[in-house]
C-alpha positions in Angstrom: 13.6 -38.8 45.6 15.7 -38.7 42.4 15.2 -41.7 40.2 18.8 -41.9 39.0 22.2 -41.7 40.5 23.3 -38.1 40.6 26.8 -37.2 39.3 27.3 -35.1 42.5 27.6 -36.9 45.4 26.1 -36.7 48.7 23.6 -33.6 47.6 20.3 -33.3 47.7 18.3 -33.2 44.4 18.0 -29.9 42.7 15.0 -28.5 40.4 14.8 -25.4 38.5 11.4 -24.1 38.0 10.7 -20.9 35.7 7.9 -18.7 36.9 8.6 -19.5 40.8 7.7 -16.6 42.5 3.8 -17.0 42.7 0.8 -19.6 41.8 1.5 -22.7 40.6 5.2 -22.8 40.3 5.7 -21.1 44.0 3.5 -24.4 44.9 5.7 -26.3 43.2 9.1 -24.9 44.5 7.6 -25.5 48.1 6.2 -28.9 47.4 9.6 -29.7 46.3 11.2 -28.3 49.3 8.7 -31.0 51.2 10.4 -33.7 49.8 13.9 -32.9 50.0 14.5 -31.1 46.9 16.6 -27.5 46.7 15.4 -25.6 43.5 16.6 -22.7 41.4 14.0 -20.5 40.5 13.2 -17.6 38.5 11.0 -14.6 39.0 10.1 -11.7 36.2 10.2 -8.7 38.5 8.9 -8.9 41.8 12.4 -9.8 44.0 10.3 -9.1 47.1 7.9 -12.0 46.3 11.0 -14.2 45.1 12.5 -13.6 48.6 9.3 -15.2 50.2 9.5 -18.3 48.7 13.1 -18.5 49.2 12.3 -17.8 53.1 10.0 -20.2 53.2 11.5 -22.8 51.4 14.3 -22.3 53.9 11.7 -22.6 56.8 11.8 -26.5 55.4 15.3 -27.2 55.9 15.6 -26.4 51.7 17.5 -23.8 49.8 15.7 -21.8 46.7 17.9 -19.8 45.1 16.0 -17.0 43.3 17.1 -15.9 39.7 15.5 -13.1 37.4 14.6 -14.1 33.9 12.6 -12.9 31.3 11.1 -16.2 29.6 10.0 -14.5 26.5 13.4 -13.1 25.8 15.8 -16.1 24.3 19.0 -13.7 23.8 19.2 -13.8 27.8 19.1 -17.3 28.2 23.2 -17.8 27.5 23.2 -15.4 30.7 20.8 -17.4 32.4 22.5 -20.5 32.2 25.7 -18.8 33.7 23.8 -17.5 36.6 22.5 -21.3 37.1 26.3 -22.2 37.1 26.9 -20.2 39.7 23.6 -21.0 41.6 24.8 -24.5 41.1 28.2 -24.2 42.5 26.4 -22.3 45.9 24.6 -25.3 46.3 27.4 -27.9 46.1 26.4 -28.8 42.5 27.4 -28.7 39.1 24.2 -30.3 37.5 20.7 -30.5 38.3 18.0 -33.1 38.1 15.0 -31.6 37.6 13.3 -28.9 35.0 9.9 -27.5 35.4 9.2 -25.0 32.4 6.0 -23.2 34.0 6.4 -19.5 33.5 4.1 -18.0 31.5 1.2 -15.1 30.9 -2.0 -15.2 29.6 -4.2 -13.4 27.1 -7.9 -13.3 26.4 -8.9 -11.8 23.1 -11.2 -13.3 20.5 -9.6 -14.7 17.2 -10.9 -12.3 15.4 -9.3 -9.6 17.2 -5.8 -11.0 18.2 -3.3 -9.0 16.9 0.2 -10.0 15.5 2.0 -8.8 18.4 -0.2 -10.7 20.4 0.9 -13.8 19.1 4.5 -13.1 18.7 4.4 -12.5 22.5 2.6 -15.7 23.5 4.7 -17.5 21.3 8.1 -16.3 22.9 7.0 -16.8 26.2 5.0 -20.2 26.0 7.1 -22.1 22.8 9.9 -20.3 21.9 11.0 -19.8 25.7 10.5 -23.4 26.5 12.2 -24.8 23.3 15.3 -22.6 23.6 15.7 -22.3 27.6 15.7 -26.2 27.9 18.2 -26.6 24.8 20.6 -24.5 26.6 20.2 -26.0 30.1 20.6 -29.6 28.5 24.4 -29.6 29.1 23.6 -29.1 32.9 20.8 -31.3 33.7 22.0 -34.9 34.9 21.3 -38.2 32.9 18.3 -39.6 34.1 17.0 -36.5 35.2 13.1 -35.4 34.5 11.4 -32.6 32.8 8.1 -31.3 33.1 6.4 -28.5 30.7 3.4 -26.8 32.1 0.6 -26.8 29.5 -3.4 -25.9 30.2 -7.1 -27.7 30.3 -7.6 -25.2 27.5 -5.8 -27.7 25.0 -8.5 -30.0 25.3 -11.6 -27.6 25.7 -11.7 -24.8 23.5 -13.4 -21.9 24.8 -13.8 -18.5 23.2 -11.0 -15.9 23.5 -7.8 -18.1 23.8 -7.1 -19.1 20.4 -3.6 -18.0 20.5 -2.7 -19.1 24.0 -4.4 -22.4 23.6 -2.6 -23.0 20.5 1.0 -22.3 22.0 0.4 -24.8 24.7 -0.9 -27.3 22.1 2.5 -27.0 20.2 4.2 -27.4 23.7 2.4 -30.9 24.3 3.7 -31.9 20.6 6.9 -30.7 21.7 7.3 -32.8 24.8 6.8 -36.2 23.0 9.3 -35.2 20.7 11.9 -34.3 23.5 10.8 -37.7 25.2 12.2 -39.2 22.2 15.2 -37.4 21.6 16.3 -37.4 25.4 15.5 -40.8 26.1 19.1 -42.3 25.1 20.3 -39.9 28.5 17.6 -42.0 30.2 15.5 -37.9 30.6 11.9 -38.3 30.7 9.9 -35.6 29.8 5.9 -35.1 30.4 3.4 -32.4 30.2 1.2 -31.3 33.2 -2.0 -29.4 31.9 -3.9 -27.6 34.7 -7.2 -26.9 34.8 -8.9 -23.4 36.3 -6.8 -22.6 39.2 -7.3 -19.9 41.7 -4.2 -17.8 41.2 -3.3 -14.1 40.0 -3.1 -15.4 36.8 -5.2 -13.5 34.3 -5.4 -11.1 36.5 -7.2 -13.3 39.0 -10.1 -14.3 37.1 -10.8 -17.3 38.6 -9.8 -16.6 42.1 -11.3 -13.1 42.5 -14.2 -13.4 40.3 -17.3 -14.9 41.9 -19.4 -15.4 38.2 -16.1 -17.0 36.8 -15.4 -18.9 39.8 -19.1 -20.7 40.3 -19.1 -21.2 36.4 -15.7 -23.4 36.5 -17.1 -25.1 39.7 -20.0 -26.3 37.7 -18.5 -27.5 35.1 -15.5 -29.7 37.1 -16.9 -32.9 38.5 -15.4 -32.5 42.1 -17.4 -29.1 42.2 -14.5 -26.3 43.0 -12.2 -24.3 41.5 -8.4 -25.6 41.3 -5.9 -24.4 44.2 -2.1 -24.0 43.5 -1.9 -26.8 46.2 -3.7 -29.2 44.1 -1.0 -28.6 41.2 2.1 -28.4 42.5 2.2 -31.4 45.1 1.4 -33.7 41.7 4.3 -32.2 39.8 6.9 -32.6 42.5 5.2 -36.4 42.8 5.4 -36.8 39.3 9.3 -35.7 39.3 10.2 -38.6 41.5 11.5 -41.7 41.3 7.7 -43.4 42.1 6.8 -42.1 38.5 10.1 -42.9 36.7 8.3 -44.9 34.2 5.5 -42.0 33.1 7.2 -40.7 30.2 5.5 -38.5 27.0 2.6 -38.0 28.8 0.1 -35.2 29.1 -1.5 -35.2 32.6 -4.4 -33.4 33.1 -5.1 -32.0 36.6 -8.3 -30.5 36.7 -10.6 -32.0 38.8 -12.8 -33.4 36.0 -13.4 -30.3 34.3 -15.5 -30.4 31.2 -15.9 -34.0 31.0 
């Protein structure tokens, strides 16, 4: 799967996936495992969920190491990087190959009612966290590696109540292109994946558990249903593969043709 020669001999490729214990992140870790990739993934609070992901990867013959991380707490990133170094050593490596910036929370509030604290929280998790965690990890990612930043279909389709969230994801899309330009000399490709509405527990499970919302999304989607994590995780894994080595600085929407 790697699109480059690793600096570490005779090891499987290694991915770091933030927010890897649930939803799209979990599916990404397991989709990578099916392709022979080991992972270091983060969880916020639910250690039991994270352990289930590790066990599922191990059942496929791969390793997935769970590390706790608050993606909105940039002051903790130096400690996290040290934990990554230790995890890499346990995997027989000193560097990793792929980074998927997936961790995030939702915010639904009308523009006129959105508070400064809400905007600050979304900013810390969805933009500042992505910016500085990637920066901190740059010394550990192999030249020729790949980075995927997760955005949202909401950067293209404007809906009420998502102004702060969508704006931060829009910022991530601009950041992706800038990162691709600056990291190009190291052979590192950087892309954005923008999922549409996916049936997970994100946003309190509104797409998965609310029949009215589920139907509304299905009706506005060309393929006639809401998305599932298994529609997105394998795509991310494929994008990280050498088959897509010449895809760079792109926003790729994975939405089944939502609102076209």
